[in-house]
C-alpha positions as CSV (number, residue, x, y, z in Angstrom):
1,M,0.0,0.0,0.0
2,E,2.8,2.4,0.8
3,V,4.5,1.8,-2.6
4,A,1.1,2.4,-4.3
5,E,0.6,5.6,-2.2
6,R,4.0,7.0,-3.0
7,A,3.7,6.2,-6.7
8,G,0.0,6.9,-7.3
9,G,-0.6,3.3,-7.9
10,V,-3.3,0.6,-7.8
11,V,-2.9,-2.6,-5.7
12,I,-3.8,-5.7,-7.7
13,N,-4.3,-9.0,-5.9
14,A,-2.3,-12.0,-7.0
15,D,-3.4,-14.4,-4.2
16,S,-5.6,-17.3,-5.1
17,A,-7.5,-17.3,-1.8
18,Q,-8.0,-13.6,-1.6
19,V,-10.0,-13.6,-4.8
20,Y,-13.0,-15.0,-2.9
21,R,-15.4,-12.6,-1.2
22,D,-16.5,-15.1,1.4
23,L,-13.2,-15.3,3.4
24,R,-12.0,-11.7,4.1
25,V,-10.6,-12.6,7.5
26,L,-9.4,-16.2,7.0
27,S,-7.6,-15.3,3.7
28,A,-6.0,-12.1,5.3
29,R,-7.6,-9.8,2.7
30,P,-7.1,-6.1,3.1
31,S,-9.5,-4.5,5.5
32,V,-12.2,-2.0,4.5
33,A,-9.9,0.7,5.9
34,D,-6.9,-0.6,3.8
35,E,-9.0,-0.5,0.7
36,A,-10.0,3.1,1.4
37,R,-6.3,4.2,1.5
38,V,-5.5,3.2,-2.0
39,P,-7.4,1.6,-4.9
40,H,-7.5,-2.2,-4.6
41,R,-8.5,-4.5,-7.5
42,L,-9.3,-8.3,-7.7
43,F,-9.8,-8.7,-4.0
44,G,-13.0,-10.6,-3.0
45,Y,-14.5,-10.3,-6.4
46,I,-15.4,-13.9,-7.0
47,D,-18.2,-15.7,-5.2
48,G,-17.2,-18.8,-3.3
49,A,-19.6,-21.0,-5.4
50,E,-17.4,-20.3,-8.4
51,S,-13.9,-21.7,-9.1
52,C,-11.1,-19.3,-10.0
53,S,-8.3,-20.7,-12.2
54,A,-5.0,-19.1,-13.0
55,A,-6.2,-18.5,-16.6
56,R,-9.3,-16.6,-15.4
57,W,-7.3,-14.5,-12.9
58,A,-4.6,-13.7,-15.5
59,A,-7.2,-12.5,-18.0
60,D,-8.8,-10.3,-15.3
61,A,-5.4,-9.0,-14.2
62,R,-4.4,-8.1,-17.7
63,V,-7.5,-5.9,-17.8
64,E,-6.6,-4.2,-14.5
65,V,-3.0,-3.7,-15.4
66,A,-4.0,-2.0,-18.7
67,A,-6.6,0.1,-16.9
68,A,-4.0,1.3,-14.4
69,Q,-1.5,2.2,-17.1
70,T,-4.2,4.0,-19.1
71,A,-5.0,6.1,-16.1
72,G,-1.3,6.9,-15.5
73,R,-1.2,4.8,-12.4
74,L,1.4,2.2,-11.3
75,P,0.0,-1.4,-11.2
76,V,1.3,-2.9,-7.9
77,L,0.7,-6.7,-8.0
78,V,1.0,-8.4,-4.6
79,G,0.4,-12.0,-3.5
80,G,1.9,-15.4,-3.0
81,T,0.4,-17.5,-5.8
82,G,3.3,-18.2,-8.0
83,L,1.2,-20.0,-10.7
84,Y,-1.0,-16.9,-11.0
85,L,2.0,-14.6,-11.5
86,R,3.7,-16.9,-13.9
87,T,0.6,-17.3,-16.0
88,L,0.1,-13.5,-16.2
89,I,3.8,-12.8,-17.0
90,D,4.7,-15.8,-19.2
91,G,1.3,-16.7,-20.6
92,I,-0.8,-19.9,-20.5
93,A,-0.1,-23.3,-21.9
94,P,-2.8,-24.2,-24.4
95,V,-3.5,-27.6,-22.9
96,P,-6.7,-29.1,-24.4
97,E,-9.6,-30.2,-22.2
98,I,-8.6,-33.4,-20.4
99,D,-10.7,-36.4,-21.2
100,A,-13.1,-36.9,-18.3
101,A,-12.7,-40.6,-18.1
102,I,-8.9,-40.3,-18.0
103,R,-9.1,-37.6,-15.3
104,A,-11.3,-39.7,-13.2
105,E,-9.1,-42.8,-13.5
106,V,-5.9,-40.8,-12.7
107,R,-7.4,-38.9,-9.8
108,A,-8.6,-42.2,-8.3
109,M,-5.1,-43.7,-8.2
110,P,-3.0,-43.8,-5.1
111,V,-0.2,-41.2,-5.5
112,A,2.5,-43.9,-5.5
113,E,0.8,-45.8,-8.3
114,A,0.3,-42.5,-10.3
115,H,4.0,-41.6,-9.9
116,L,5.0,-45.0,-11.1
117,A,2.8,-44.6,-14.2
118,L,4.2,-41.1,-14.7
119,Q,7.7,-42.6,-14.9
120,Q,6.6,-44.4,-18.1
121,A,4.4,-41.6,-19.5
122,D,6.7,-38.6,-18.7
123,P,10.0,-39.7,-17.1
124,T,11.3,-36.1,-16.9
125,A,8.3,-34.9,-14.9
126,A,8.5,-38.0,-12.7
127,A,12.1,-37.2,-11.9
128,R,11.3,-33.6,-11.1
129,L,8.1,-34.1,-9.0
130,A,8.1,-35.4,-5.4
131,P,6.5,-38.9,-5.4
132,A,4.0,-37.7,-2.7
133,D,2.9,-34.6,-4.6
134,T,-0.6,-35.8,-5.3
135,T,-1.8,-32.8,-7.3
136,R,1.1,-32.2,-9.6
137,V,1.7,-35.9,-10.3
138,A,-1.9,-36.4,-11.2
139,R,-1.9,-33.3,-13.5
140,A,1.3,-34.4,-15.3
141,L,-0.1,-37.9,-15.8
142,E,-3.5,-36.9,-17.0
143,V,-2.1,-34.4,-19.5
144,A,0.3,-37.0,-20.9
145,R,-2.4,-39.7,-21.2
146,S,-5.1,-37.4,-22.6
147,T,-3.1,-35.4,-25.1
148,G,-0.2,-37.6,-26.0
149,R,2.2,-34.8,-25.1
150,T,4.0,-34.0,-21.9
151,L,2.9,-31.0,-19.8
152,A,6.4,-29.5,-20.3
153,A,5.9,-29.6,-24.1
154,W,2.6,-27.7,-23.7
155,Q,4.1,-25.2,-21.4
156,G,6.8,-24.5,-23.9
157,A,4.0,-23.1,-26.2
158,R,2.8,-20.5,-23.7
159,S,1.0,-17.5,-25.1
160,G,-0.8,-14.4,-23.9
161,G,1.7,-13.2,-21.2
162,I,2.5,-9.6,-20.6
163,G,6.1,-10.0,-19.7
164,D,7.4,-8.6,-23.0
165,A,5.1,-5.6,-22.9
166,V,5.8,-4.2,-19.4
167,R,8.8,-3.2,-17.4
168,L,8.8,-5.4,-14.4
169,V,10.3,-4.4,-11.0
170,A,10.0,-7.6,-9.0
171,T,10.7,-7.9,-5.3
172,I,10.6,-11.3,-3.5
173,L,10.3,-11.0,0.3
174,L,12.3,-13.7,2.0
175,P,12.5,-12.6,5.7
176,D,14.0,-14.6,8.6
177,R,12.0,-17.8,8.7
178,D,11.6,-17.8,12.5
179,W,10.2,-14.3,12.3
180,L,7.9,-15.2,9.5
181,L,6.5,-18.3,11.2
182,A,5.9,-16.5,14.4
183,R,3.9,-13.9,12.5
184,C,2.0,-16.7,10.8
185,D,1.0,-18.1,14.2
186,A,0.1,-14.7,15.6
187,R,-2.0,-13.9,12.6
188,L,-3.9,-17.1,12.7
189,E,-4.7,-16.7,16.4
190,A,-6.1,-13.2,15.6
191,M,-8.1,-14.7,12.7
192,F,-9.8,-17.2,15.1
193,D,-10.6,-14.4,17.5
194,E,-11.7,-11.8,14.9
195,G,-14.3,-13.5,12.6
196,A,-12.8,-16.5,10.9
197,V,-15.0,-19.0,12.8
198,E,-18.1,-17.0,11.9
199,E,-17.0,-16.8,8.2
200,V,-16.6,-20.6,8.0
201,T,-20.0,-21.0,9.7
202,Q,-21.6,-18.9,7.0
203,L,-19.7,-20.6,4.3
204,L,-20.8,-24.1,5.4
205,A,-24.4,-22.9,5.6
206,R,-24.4,-22.2,1.9
207,R,-25.9,-25.1,0.0
208,D,-24.8,-23.8,-3.4
209,I,-21.1,-24.3,-2.8
210,P,-19.9,-27.8,-3.9
211,L,-17.9,-29.9,-1.5
212,A,-15.0,-29.9,-4.0
213,A,-15.0,-26.1,-4.4
214,P,-11.5,-24.6,-3.9
215,I,-12.7,-22.2,-1.2
216,R,-13.5,-25.2,1.0
217,R,-9.9,-26.2,0.8
218,A,-8.5,-22.9,2.0
219,I,-6.3,-23.2,5.0
220,G,-8.4,-23.0,8.1
221,V,-11.7,-24.0,6.6
222,P,-11.3,-27.8,7.1
223,E,-10.0,-27.3,10.6
224,I,-12.8,-24.9,11.7
225,A,-15.3,-27.1,10.0
226,A,-14.1,-30.1,12.0
227,M,-14.4,-27.9,15.2
228,L,-17.9,-26.8,14.3
229,A,-18.9,-30.4,13.7
230,G,-17.7,-31.3,17.2
231,D,-14.9,-33.6,15.9
232,I,-12.1,-31.6,17.5
233,T,-11.7,-28.8,20.0
234,R,-11.0,-25.1,19.2
235,D,-7.4,-25.5,20.5
236,A,-6.9,-28.6,18.2
237,A,-8.4,-26.7,15.2
238,L,-6.1,-23.8,15.8
239,A,-3.1,-26.0,16.2
240,A,-3.9,-27.9,13.0
241,A,-4.4,-24.7,11.1
242,K,-1.1,-23.3,12.4
243,I,0.7,-26.5,11.1
244,A,-1.0,-26.2,7.7
245,T,-0.1,-22.5,7.5
246,R,3.5,-23.1,8.4
247,Q,3.8,-25.9,5.8
248,Y,2.3,-23.7,3.2
249,A,4.6,-20.8,4.1
250,K,7.6,-23.1,3.8
251,R,6.6,-24.3,0.4
252,Q,6.0,-20.7,-0.8
253,Y,9.4,-19.6,0.7
254,T,11.1,-22.4,-1.2
255,W,9.3,-21.7,-4.5
256,F,9.9,-18.0,-4.5
257,R,13.6,-18.5,-3.5
258,N,14.3,-20.9,-6.3
259,Q,11.7,-20.6,-9.2
260,P,11.5,-17.0,-10.3
261,P,14.2,-15.6,-12.6
262,P,17.6,-14.7,-11.0
263,G,17.1,-11.1,-11.9
264,W,14.1,-10.8,-9.5
265,E,15.3,-8.9,-6.4
266,R,15.4,-11.1,-3.2
267,V,15.0,-9.1,0.0
268,T,15.7,-10.6,3.4
269,E,14.9,-7.5,5.5
270,S,11.7,-7.5,7.5
271,E,11.7,-3.7,8.1
272,K,9.0,-2.1,5.9
273,D,10.6,1.2,5.3
274,I,13.8,-0.3,4.1
275,I,11.9,-2.5,1.6
276,V,9.7,0.3,0.4
277,N,12.8,2.6,-0.1
278,Q,14.6,-0.1,-2.1
279,I,11.6,-0.6,-4.3
280,E,11.2,3.2,-4.9
281,I,14.9,3.5,-5.9
282,R,14.5,0.7,-8.4
283,L,11.3,2.2,-9.8
284,R,13.1,5.5,-10.4
285,D,16.1,3.7,-12.0
């Protein structure tokens, strides 16, 4: 927000949980007061009954980036969903619709069996992916079986990205891990005290949201749902949500440290003013 304020910018969400309007507290969306400070876009703009994909978000983000530029404002994208950012910047792989029967067969496999099958269908992907990575192993296998081409081959044909049309000043925040995890714990405790339980109660009361909807898998939702059902205590739900948050933070930390281009600035400071000043200098340069 401070970068956007100083530069006359617009804050654009790039977090896959914060796109949903149903979970302002549990997804740590900006508050109403935050949104009044500077313009915010793509926060809470999708109903929980819908499913937001990286392709859908990237199409919406392209519109918002263009609108900001047309208005003479700086688009400030923020969020931790690497797939969303990569899709916007590099474009989307034109993978055809997966055959429904193949998808059902692959998704029903135990992950060990799917990984073994992937070794035959796409050895490179099998070597790259962790054998226990259920989602990515299944995706790579279903693409190979349904299309006859590997996922990497499709990704090599990406199109529609804005990376070549904008000047990108990227900053990856990699603060001290102990500091980061302590803040994750404190934030989750505040969420439980300040509306997260009520949000999930309202979400579960909606009959139009499918059981497989992405919003139901957001960190904290399964744990609070189990608490509301009487299966676990509040303390147990909070502890489980803390563990899930820490695990996710570690995965994000590893991804952003290793996956983005080397030219993206890595910042280890946790002091806000230092970070903002560094970004301002690079924007001017």
